[in-house]
Structure formats: structure tokens, C-alpha cells
C-alpha positions as CSV (number, residue, x, y, z in Angstrom):
1,M,-17.1,-24.0,6.3
2,R,-19.3,-25.4,3.6
3,L,-22.6,-24.4,5.2
4,P,-21.9,-20.7,5.1
5,L,-20.7,-20.9,1.6
6,A,-23.8,-22.9,0.6
7,N,-26.0,-20.3,2.3
8,V,-24.2,-17.5,0.4
9,G,-24.6,-19.3,-2.9
10,S,-28.3,-19.9,-2.1
11,T,-28.8,-16.3,-1.2
12,L,-27.1,-15.0,-4.4
13,G,-29.2,-17.5,-6.4
14,D,-32.4,-16.2,-4.8
15,I,-31.4,-12.6,-5.6
16,W,-30.6,-13.5,-9.2
17,N,-33.9,-15.3,-9.6
18,D,-35.8,-12.3,-8.1
19,A,-33.9,-9.8,-10.3
20,T,-34.5,-11.8,-13.5
21,G,-38.0,-12.8,-12.7
22,T,-41.1,-10.8,-13.4
23,Q,-43.6,-9.1,-11.1
24,A,-47.1,-7.9,-11.7
25,A,-47.4,-4.2,-12.5
26,P,-49.2,-2.0,-10.0
27,A,-52.7,-0.8,-10.7
28,D,-53.0,1.9,-13.2
29,A,-54.0,4.5,-10.6
30,A,-50.8,3.5,-8.6
31,I,-48.6,4.0,-11.6
32,V,-50.1,7.4,-12.2
33,A,-49.7,8.3,-8.5
34,T,-46.0,7.5,-8.7
35,A,-45.6,9.7,-11.7
36,V,-47.4,12.6,-9.8
37,L,-45.2,12.0,-6.8
38,A,-42.0,12.1,-8.9
39,I,-43.2,15.4,-10.5
40,A,-43.8,16.9,-7.1
41,I,-40.4,15.9,-5.9
42,V,-38.8,17.6,-8.9
43,L,-40.9,20.8,-8.5
44,V,-41.1,21.3,-4.7
45,P,-37.9,23.1,-3.7
46,R,-37.4,21.4,-0.4
47,A,-37.9,17.9,-1.9
48,W,-35.7,18.8,-4.9
49,S,-32.9,20.0,-2.7
50,L,-32.6,16.6,-1.1
51,A,-33.5,14.4,-4.1
52,R,-31.1,16.3,-6.4
53,N,-28.3,14.3,-4.7
54,V,-29.7,11.2,-6.5
55,V,-29.3,13.0,-9.8
56,T,-25.8,14.1,-9.0
57,I,-24.8,10.6,-8.1
58,A,-26.2,9.4,-11.5
59,H,-24.6,12.3,-13.3
60,E,-21.1,11.7,-11.9
61,G,-21.6,7.9,-12.3
62,A,-22.3,8.5,-16.0
63,H,-19.1,10.5,-16.3
64,G,-17.3,7.6,-14.7
65,V,-18.8,4.9,-16.9
66,A,-18.1,7.0,-20.1
67,A,-14.5,7.4,-19.0
68,L,-14.0,3.7,-18.5
69,L,-15.8,2.7,-21.7
70,S,-13.7,5.2,-23.7
71,G,-10.4,3.8,-22.3
72,R,-9.7,6.5,-19.8
73,Q,-8.6,5.8,-16.2
74,L,-11.2,6.8,-13.6
75,T,-9.3,8.0,-10.5
76,G,-12.2,9.2,-8.3
77,I,-15.7,10.6,-7.9
78,R,-16.8,13.3,-5.5
79,V,-20.4,14.2,-4.5
80,H,-20.7,17.4,-2.4
81,S,-23.3,18.6,0.1
82,D,-24.3,21.4,-2.3
83,T,-25.3,18.7,-4.8
84,S,-22.4,19.5,-7.1
85,G,-20.0,16.8,-8.0
86,L,-16.8,15.9,-9.8
87,A,-15.5,12.9,-11.7
88,V,-11.7,12.8,-12.3
89,S,-10.2,10.7,-15.0
90,K,-6.8,10.4,-16.7
91,G,-6.1,10.1,-20.4
92,K,-5.7,12.2,-23.5
93,P,-6.9,15.8,-22.8
94,R,-8.7,15.9,-26.1
95,G,-10.3,13.5,-28.5
96,P,-13.5,11.3,-28.6
97,G,-12.9,9.8,-25.2
98,M,-12.7,13.1,-23.4
99,I,-15.7,14.4,-25.4
100,A,-17.8,11.3,-24.5
101,T,-16.8,11.6,-20.9
102,A,-17.8,15.3,-20.7
103,A,-21.0,14.8,-22.6
104,A,-22.3,11.8,-20.5
105,G,-23.1,13.6,-17.2
106,Y,-26.2,15.5,-18.0
107,I,-27.8,12.7,-20.2
108,G,-26.8,9.9,-17.8
109,P,-29.7,10.2,-15.3
110,A,-32.2,10.3,-18.3
111,L,-30.7,7.2,-19.9
112,L,-30.7,5.4,-16.5
113,G,-34.4,6.3,-16.2
114,L,-35.0,5.0,-19.7
115,L,-33.3,1.7,-18.8
116,A,-35.5,1.4,-15.7
117,A,-38.6,2.2,-17.7
118,F,-37.7,-0.5,-20.2
119,L,-37.2,-3.1,-17.5
120,L,-40.5,-2.1,-15.8
121,S,-42.3,-2.4,-19.1
122,R,-41.1,-6.0,-19.2
123,G,-42.2,-6.6,-15.6
124,H,-38.8,-6.5,-13.9
125,A,-39.5,-4.1,-11.0
126,L,-37.3,-6.0,-8.6
127,G,-34.6,-6.2,-11.3
128,V,-34.6,-2.4,-11.4
129,L,-34.0,-2.2,-7.6
130,W,-31.2,-4.8,-7.6
131,L,-29.6,-3.1,-10.6
132,A,-29.6,0.1,-8.6
133,V,-28.0,-1.7,-5.6
134,L,-25.3,-3.1,-7.8
135,L,-24.5,0.2,-9.5
136,L,-24.4,2.1,-6.2
137,G,-22.2,-0.6,-4.7
138,L,-19.7,-0.3,-7.6
139,L,-19.8,3.5,-7.3
140,T,-18.6,3.3,-3.6
141,L,-15.3,1.9,-4.9
142,K,-14.6,5.2,-6.6
143,I,-16.0,7.7,-4.2
144,R,-13.2,9.9,-2.8
145,N,-14.9,12.2,-0.2
146,F,-16.9,11.5,3.0
147,Y,-20.1,13.2,2.0
148,G,-20.2,11.4,-1.3
149,L,-19.6,8.0,0.4
150,W,-22.3,8.8,2.9
151,A,-24.8,9.8,0.3
152,V,-24.2,6.7,-1.9
153,L,-24.3,4.4,1.1
154,V,-27.6,5.8,2.3
155,A,-29.1,5.6,-1.1
156,G,-27.8,2.1,-1.6
157,F,-29.0,0.8,1.8
158,A,-32.5,2.4,1.2
159,V,-32.8,0.6,-2.1
160,F,-31.4,-2.6,-0.6
161,A,-33.9,-2.5,2.3
162,V,-36.8,-2.2,-0.1
163,S,-35.4,-5.0,-2.3
164,W,-34.8,-7.4,0.6
165,W,-37.5,-6.7,3.1
166,G,-40.2,-4.8,1.1
167,N,-43.4,-6.6,-0.1
168,P,-43.9,-6.9,-3.9
169,D,-46.3,-4.0,-4.0
170,V,-43.9,-1.6,-2.2
171,Q,-41.0,-2.8,-4.4
172,S,-43.0,-2.1,-7.6
173,L,-44.1,1.4,-6.4
174,V,-40.5,2.3,-5.4
175,A,-39.2,1.1,-8.8
176,Y,-41.8,3.1,-10.7
177,T,-41.2,6.2,-8.6
178,G,-37.5,6.0,-9.2
179,A,-37.9,5.6,-12.9
180,W,-40.3,8.5,-13.2
181,F,-38.1,10.6,-11.0
182,L,-35.0,10.1,-13.2
183,L,-36.9,10.8,-16.3
184,F,-38.6,13.9,-15.1
185,A,-35.6,15.2,-13.1
186,A,-33.0,15.0,-15.8
187,P,-33.9,18.2,-17.7
188,R,-33.9,20.4,-14.6
189,P,-30.1,20.4,-13.9
190,V,-29.6,21.4,-17.5
191,L,-31.8,24.5,-17.0
192,E,-30.1,25.2,-13.7
193,M,-26.7,25.0,-15.4
194,Q,-27.7,27.4,-18.1
195,A,-29.1,29.8,-15.5
196,Q,-25.8,29.8,-13.7
197,R,-23.9,30.2,-17.0
198,R,-26.0,33.2,-17.8
199,R,-25.0,34.8,-14.4
200,G,-21.4,33.9,-15.0
201,R,-21.3,31.4,-12.2
202,A,-20.4,28.3,-14.1
203,P,-17.4,29.0,-16.4
204,K,-16.3,25.4,-16.2
205,S,-19.6,23.7,-16.8
206,D,-19.8,20.5,-18.9
207,A,-21.2,22.6,-21.8
208,D,-18.2,25.0,-21.6
209,V,-15.7,22.1,-21.4
210,L,-17.3,20.6,-24.5
211,A,-17.2,23.9,-26.3
212,H,-13.5,24.0,-25.6
213,L,-13.0,20.5,-26.8
214,T,-15.2,20.7,-30.0
215,H,-15.1,24.4,-30.9
216,L,-18.8,24.4,-30.9
217,P,-20.8,27.0,-28.9
218,A,-21.5,26.0,-25.3
219,L,-25.2,27.0,-25.9
220,L,-25.4,24.4,-28.6
221,W,-24.3,21.7,-26.1
222,V,-26.9,23.0,-23.6
223,G,-29.5,22.6,-26.3
224,F,-28.2,19.1,-27.0
225,F,-28.5,18.1,-23.3
226,L,-32.0,19.6,-23.1
227,L,-33.2,17.9,-26.3
228,V,-31.8,14.5,-25.2
229,T,-33.2,14.6,-21.7
230,I,-36.7,15.8,-22.8
231,G,-36.7,13.3,-25.7
232,V,-35.7,10.4,-23.4
233,A,-38.4,11.5,-20.8
234,V,-41.0,11.3,-23.5
235,L,-39.8,7.9,-24.7
236,G,-39.6,6.6,-21.1
237,T,-43.0,7.9,-20.4
238,S,-44.4,6.0,-23.4
239,L,-42.9,2.8,-22.1
240,L,-44.3,3.2,-18.6
241,I,-47.8,4.1,-19.7
242,D,-48.0,1.6,-22.6
243,G,-49.3,-1.1,-20.4
244,L,-52.0,1.0,-18.7
245,R,-55.4,-0.5,-19.1
């Protein structure tokens, strides 16, 4: 019995060393190429329709994290095939905790991208990938529908495969592409939400929930989401290009 446990301990130690160690940044041209690829994914409709699932996962995960940090009970998260989602929590129906939970969704992907950009600026490309594996693994514990579980598991296994079997160059390129994507993608769902609101198709959007909770106009919350996501994208971009030679 000791040998398997020793192997597990050794494996976890190797993962920790990889995650906390540093890796050389890709060539400048490769970093720029990953940024262009991320922009293309956001702008090309077919690519966006698939990649938007990643944003939804991050969006609902952010709701969940905010709920837990504010003392609410997170009962479940759903991710649907139309790239919509739902995070359900229990607690006071009003107050700072509920406001923070409702506000976290649209800014969550941008903040996650900023964290990835910060780690990459410090040379922790593999750390970004293992952090993604950890967060996706924890998220599976709260997923409450089949499509959501499938989407999170596929994303988690894809990142795990790169982290475990990919060579350092591939790992760095994937980490940079993921960071760029989260930064560039975050504002688009805000614009999509406002377009739906304008057509009367999103009466229960996060902005409208926040308007009900705070008595501030929903459009003000839309502007807040847009300002934060764009501002974070600019800040994250500065971190990622700071080391270009």
C-alpha cells in the first residue's frame, strides 16, 4: 500500500513544482499570434458560438465564488447548450452579499483573464494551466445539469491534457491564448446582454436584478460591466506585452 501512496505524493509534488516554477516566455511573434487568434475566436461567429461556453463557465463560476465569499450557500450551477447559465444560491434576498453575487458574473471572466495575465507576466505559464484544472475540477462539484457537467469536464480534460502531456512551448501558447481570450471576450457578453434587453428579451438579466436590488438604473450597471471589462482588458494587455522585446 505504501508504494501507490508514495507515487501519488511524488506526482502531486511534481505538479506543485511545475505549477509554482517558471517557464520561458514564447517568442514575441508567438505571443502576438496568440492575441490575434484570441481576437479571431471572439469575432468569428462559429468560433464564438463554441468558445462562448468557456465564458459562460467562468461567468457562472464567478457568481458561485462571490456567493460563497459573501456568506451565501451555493446550491448549484447550470450551463446550458445555448451558452446561457444559472447559479443558484441561498441567503438574504437583498443586501451586499446578494449585490456582490449578482455583480460578479460579467466581470468574472475578465478578472480571471487578468489573473492569468499576471501569472504569465511572472513566467508561470504552467501555473495558469494547473490553476484552470483546479478551478474546473472544483466547479464540477456544483454543476447540476448534464450539459454543464459535460462542458466543464471536456474543458477540464483539454487543459489537463496540455498540462500533463504537452511540451513547454505548447503549454505556454495555450496559456497565453486562454488569457488573451478571457480578456478580449469579456466585454462581448455585456454588449449581447444589452442588445437582448433593448429587444425586451432579457427582463431578468444581471443588470436588471442589480437595478432591483440597488434602485439604480439597469443601464448604469451595463455601463459598469462594460467599463470594468474593457479596463481590465487594457490592464491585462499591458501585462502581457510588457515583456515583449
